[in-house]
N, CA, C and O atoms as a GROMACS GRO file, in nm:
protein
  236
    1MET      N    1  -0.025   0.533  -1.085
    1MET     CA    2  -0.100   0.602  -0.979
    1MET      C    3  -0.044   0.708  -0.913
    1MET      O    4   0.070   0.738  -0.951
    2LYS      N    5  -0.087   0.766  -0.836
    2LYS     CA    6  -0.011   0.847  -0.743
    2LYS      C    7  -0.005   0.823  -0.668
    2LYS      O    8  -0.112   0.781  -0.625
    3ARG      N    9   0.135   0.820  -0.547
    3ARG     CA   10   0.100   0.754  -0.456
    3ARG      C   11   0.015   0.753  -0.334
    3ARG      O   12  -0.010   0.661  -0.257
    4ARG      N   13  -0.035   0.908  -0.334
    4ARG     CA   14  -0.154   0.933  -0.236
    4ARG      C   15  -0.289   0.877  -0.268
    4ARG      O   16  -0.376   0.858  -0.183
    5ASP      N   17  -0.305   0.848  -0.409
    5ASP     CA   18  -0.409   0.805  -0.428
    5ASP      C   19  -0.410   0.613  -0.376
    5ASP      O   20  -0.502   0.566  -0.308
    6LEU      N   21  -0.334   0.561  -0.407
    6LEU     CA   22  -0.305   0.450  -0.333
    6LEU      C   23  -0.309   0.430  -0.217
    6LEU      O   24  -0.350   0.321  -0.176
    7GLU      N   25  -0.261   0.547  -0.117
    7GLU     CA   26  -0.242   0.486   0.048
    7GLU      C   27  -0.385   0.559   0.060
    7GLU      O   28  -0.434   0.526   0.168
    8ARG      N   29  -0.473   0.649  -0.014
    8ARG     CA   30  -0.587   0.671   0.019
    8ARG      C   31  -0.685   0.561   0.015
    8ARG      O   32  -0.771   0.553   0.103
    9LYS      N   33  -0.677   0.464  -0.097
    9LYS     CA   34  -0.762   0.333  -0.115
    9LYS      C   35  -0.719   0.228  -0.003
    9LYS      O   36  -0.811   0.158   0.039
   10LEU      N   37  -0.581   0.206   0.057
   10LEU     CA   38  -0.530   0.136   0.132
   10LEU      C   39  -0.638   0.180   0.314
   10LEU      O   40  -0.708   0.112   0.390
   11ARG      N   41  -0.598   0.310   0.311
   11ARG     CA   42  -0.709   0.346   0.432
   11ARG      C   43  -0.855   0.323   0.436
   11ARG      O   44  -0.927   0.299   0.532
   12ILE      N   45  -0.887   0.336   0.295
   12ILE     CA   46  -1.054   0.284   0.308
   12ILE      C   47  -1.074   0.146   0.338
   12ILE      O   48  -1.176   0.100   0.390
   13ALA      N   49  -0.975   0.083   0.305
   13ALA     CA   50  -0.981  -0.067   0.299
   13ALA      C   51  -0.933  -0.144   0.432
   13ALA      O   52  -0.926  -0.264   0.455
   14GLY      N   53  -0.895  -0.006   0.533
   14GLY     CA   54  -0.891  -0.088   0.676
   14GLY      C   55  -0.714  -0.077   0.698
   14GLY      O   56  -0.664  -0.106   0.807
   15CYS      N   57  -0.650  -0.043   0.608
   15CYS     CA   58  -0.514  -0.105   0.577
   15CYS      C   59  -0.438   0.040   0.677
   15CYS      O   60  -0.511   0.139   0.685
   16TYR      N   61  -0.316   0.047   0.739
   16TYR     CA   62  -0.225   0.138   0.824
   16TYR      C   63  -0.117   0.115   0.797
   16TYR      O   64  -0.078  -0.001   0.784
   17LEU      N   65  -0.026   0.238   0.779
   17LEU     CA   66   0.099   0.261   0.759
   17LEU      C   67   0.171   0.196   0.912
   17LEU      O   68   0.139   0.222   1.028
   18LYS      N   69   0.308   0.079   0.845
   18LYS     CA   70   0.317  -0.003   0.985
   18LYS      C   71   0.459   0.095   1.001
   18LYS      O   72   0.453   0.166   1.101
   19ARG      N   73   0.541   0.105   0.950
   19ARG     CA   74   0.683   0.193   0.932
   19ARG      C   75   0.685   0.268   0.815
   19ARG      O   76   0.608   0.250   0.721
   20GLU      N   77   0.764   0.342   0.821
   20GLU     CA   78   0.835   0.416   0.730
   20GLU      C   79   0.986   0.403   0.692
   20GLU      O   80   1.060   0.470   0.764
   21GLY      N   81   1.039   0.339   0.607
   21GLY     CA   82   1.172   0.294   0.549
   21GLY      C   83   1.277   0.389   0.482
   21GLY      O   84   1.268   0.512   0.492
   22ARG      N   85   1.353   0.340   0.428
   22ARG     CA   86   1.446   0.476   0.359
   22ARG      C   87   1.374   0.463   0.192
   22ARG      O   88   1.322   0.558   0.133
   23SER      N   89   1.381   0.397   0.167
   23SER     CA   90   1.311   0.373  -0.010
   23SER      C   91   1.140   0.320   0.016
   23SER      O   92   1.051   0.375  -0.050
   24HIS      N   93   1.110   0.231   0.098
   24HIS     CA   94   0.972   0.188   0.129
   24HIS      C   95   0.882   0.210   0.247
   24HIS      O   96   0.928   0.234   0.359
   25SER      N   97   0.759   0.202   0.222
   25SER     CA   98   0.661   0.220   0.360
   25SER      C   99   0.638   0.081   0.376
   25SER      O  100   0.660   0.004   0.282
   26LEU      N  101   0.601   0.046   0.467
   26LEU     CA  102   0.528  -0.135   0.516
   26LEU      C  103   0.375  -0.077   0.575
   26LEU      O  104   0.358  -0.011   0.678
   27TRP      N  105   0.292  -0.114   0.497
   27TRP     CA  106   0.158  -0.104   0.486
   27TRP      C  107   0.090  -0.238   0.594
   27TRP      O  108   0.183  -0.311   0.627
   28ILE      N  109   0.011  -0.267   0.629
   28ILE     CA  110  -0.076  -0.376   0.682
   28ILE      C  111  -0.199  -0.360   0.685
   28ILE      O  112  -0.265  -0.257   0.691
   29ASN      N  113  -0.238  -0.505   0.680
   29ASN     CA  114  -0.400  -0.544   0.695
   29ASN      C  115  -0.395  -0.596   0.810
   29ASN      O  116  -0.347  -0.707   0.828
   30PRO      N  117  -0.459  -0.502   0.932
   30PRO     CA  118  -0.504  -0.616   1.045
   30PRO      C  119  -0.611  -0.680   1.003
   30PRO      O  120  -0.660  -0.721   1.108
   31LYS      N  121  -0.659  -0.706   0.941
   31LYS     CA  122  -0.760  -0.835   0.960
   31LYS      C  123  -0.705  -0.943   0.892
   31LYS      O  124  -0.766  -1.046   0.923
   32THR      N  125  -0.621  -0.962   0.816
   32THR     CA  126  -0.537  -1.095   0.741
   32THR      C  127  -0.389  -1.087   0.786
   32THR      O  128  -0.316  -1.185   0.770
   33GLY      N  129  -0.348  -0.984   0.838
   33GLY     CA  130  -0.223  -0.997   0.886
   33GLY      C  131  -0.100  -0.952   0.769
   33GLY      O  132   0.018  -0.925   0.794
   34VAL      N  133  -0.150  -0.952   0.669
   34VAL     CA  134  -0.053  -0.910   0.561
   34VAL      C  135   0.011  -0.769   0.538
   34VAL      O  136  -0.048  -0.661   0.526
   35VAL      N  137   0.147  -0.796   0.534
   35VAL     CA  138   0.250  -0.680   0.538
   35VAL      C  139   0.308  -0.670   0.380
   35VAL      O  140   0.380  -0.758   0.334
   36GLU      N  141   0.268  -0.550   0.304
   36GLU     CA  142   0.326  -0.508   0.197
   36GLU      C  143   0.428  -0.376   0.173
   36GLU      O  144   0.426  -0.275   0.244
   37THR      N  145   0.499  -0.393   0.084
   37THR     CA  146   0.598  -0.246   0.084
   37THR      C  147   0.539  -0.164  -0.016
   37THR      O  148   0.474  -0.212  -0.109
   38VAL      N  149   0.557  -0.058  -0.003
   38VAL     CA  150   0.520   0.032  -0.080
   38VAL      C  151   0.624   0.154  -0.153
   38VAL      O  152   0.668   0.230  -0.067
   39PRO      N  153   0.666   0.182  -0.274
   39PRO     CA  154   0.786   0.221  -0.285
   39PRO      C  155   0.750   0.393  -0.269
   39PRO      O  156   0.643   0.428  -0.319
   40ARG      N  157   0.802   0.459  -0.226
   40ARG     CA  158   0.793   0.576  -0.190
   40ARG      C  159   0.859   0.706  -0.302
   40ARG      O  160   0.914   0.814  -0.281
   41HIS      N  161   0.811   0.615  -0.451
   41HIS     CA  162   0.800   0.734  -0.560
   41HIS      C  163   0.668   0.825  -0.550
   41HIS      O  164   0.570   0.792  -0.483
   42ASN      N  165   0.674   0.919  -0.608
   42ASN     CA  166   0.561   1.012  -0.588
   42ASN      C  167   0.448   0.928  -0.742
   42ASN      O  168   0.331   0.965  -0.747
   43GLU      N  169   0.479   0.865  -0.807
   43GLU     CA  170   0.387   0.779  -0.916
   43GLU      C  171   0.457   0.642  -0.912
   43GLU      O  172   0.579   0.628  -0.898
   44ILE      N  173   0.368   0.544  -0.926
   44ILE     CA  174   0.354   0.404  -0.889
   44ILE      C  175   0.326   0.372  -0.980
   44ILE      O  176   0.237   0.449  -1.014
   45LYS      N  177   0.351   0.262  -1.100
   45LYS     CA  178   0.316   0.183  -1.187
   45LYS      C  179   0.175   0.135  -1.163
   45LYS      O  180   0.160   0.126  -1.041
   46GLU      N  181   0.082   0.106  -1.216
   46GLU     CA  182  -0.014   0.053  -1.260
   46GLU      C  183  -0.015  -0.108  -1.197
   46GLU      O  184  -0.070  -0.135  -1.090
   47PRO      N  185   0.046  -0.195  -1.270
   47PRO     CA  186   0.098  -0.324  -1.232
   47PRO      C  187   0.100  -0.305  -1.096
   47PRO      O  188   0.002  -0.341  -1.032
   48LEU      N  189   0.194  -0.254  -1.041
   48LEU     CA  190   0.256  -0.236  -0.908
   48LEU      C  191   0.133  -0.228  -0.822
   48LEU      O  192   0.098  -0.328  -0.760
   49ALA      N  193   0.077  -0.137  -0.815
   49ALA     CA  194   0.005  -0.006  -0.746
   49ALA      C  195  -0.104  -0.182  -0.740
   49ALA      O  196  -0.110  -0.242  -0.633
   50ARG      N  197  -0.164  -0.229  -0.845
   50ARG     CA  198  -0.286  -0.291  -0.841
   50ARG      C  199  -0.244  -0.440  -0.768
   50ARG      O  200  -0.315  -0.513  -0.699
   51LYS      N  201  -0.085  -0.460  -0.812
   51LYS     CA  202  -0.094  -0.619  -0.723
   51LYS      C  203  -0.052  -0.560  -0.563
   51LYS      O  204  -0.034  -0.653  -0.483
   52ILE      N  205  -0.037  -0.452  -0.519
   52ILE     CA  206   0.000  -0.420  -0.388
   52ILE      C  207  -0.139  -0.425  -0.312
   52ILE      O  208  -0.148  -0.477  -0.200
   53LEU      N  209  -0.276  -0.352  -0.395
   53LEU     CA  210  -0.406  -0.329  -0.340
   53LEU      C  211  -0.465  -0.495  -0.334
   53LEU      O  212  -0.530  -0.535  -0.238
   54LYS      N  213  -0.434  -0.572  -0.442
   54LYS     CA  214  -0.485  -0.697  -0.428
   54LYS      C  215  -0.424  -0.796  -0.313
   54LYS      O  216  -0.492  -0.887  -0.266
   55ASN      N  217  -0.304  -0.772  -0.278
   55ASN     CA  218  -0.236  -0.819  -0.166
   55ASN      C  219  -0.291  -0.812  -0.037
   55ASN      O  220  -0.341  -0.903   0.030
   56LEU      N  221  -0.274  -0.686  -0.008
   56LEU     CA  222  -0.367  -0.622   0.112
   56LEU      C  223  -0.505  -0.658   0.105
   56LEU      O  224  -0.576  -0.658   0.205
   57GLY      N  225  -0.542  -0.687   0.001
   57GLY     CA  226  -0.728  -0.727  -0.014
   57GLY      C  227  -0.788  -0.568   0.016
   57GLY      O  228  -0.878  -0.533   0.091
   58ALA      N  229  -0.704  -0.491  -0.070
   58ALA     CA  230  -0.794  -0.353  -0.111
   58ALA      C  231  -0.887  -0.341  -0.247
   58ALA      O  232  -0.964  -0.251  -0.280
   59ALA      N  233  -0.860  -0.438  -0.298
   59ALA     CA  234  -0.893  -0.450  -0.468
   59ALA      C  235  -1.044  -0.524  -0.481
   59ALA      O  236  -1.093  -0.546  -0.592
   0.00000   0.00000   0.00000
């Protein structure tokens, strides 16, 4: 999955970017308070993308 597609799904679910790191970005779901790291690769493998979406309640 492309990183921008994953970020679009996260934004639609109400999550927002907390901060940018060197190799990861931190995304937070304000409803649950869950913070998840998203790698800064252009292409993110499907199992990892599904895990991130599930943990942030966007799946």
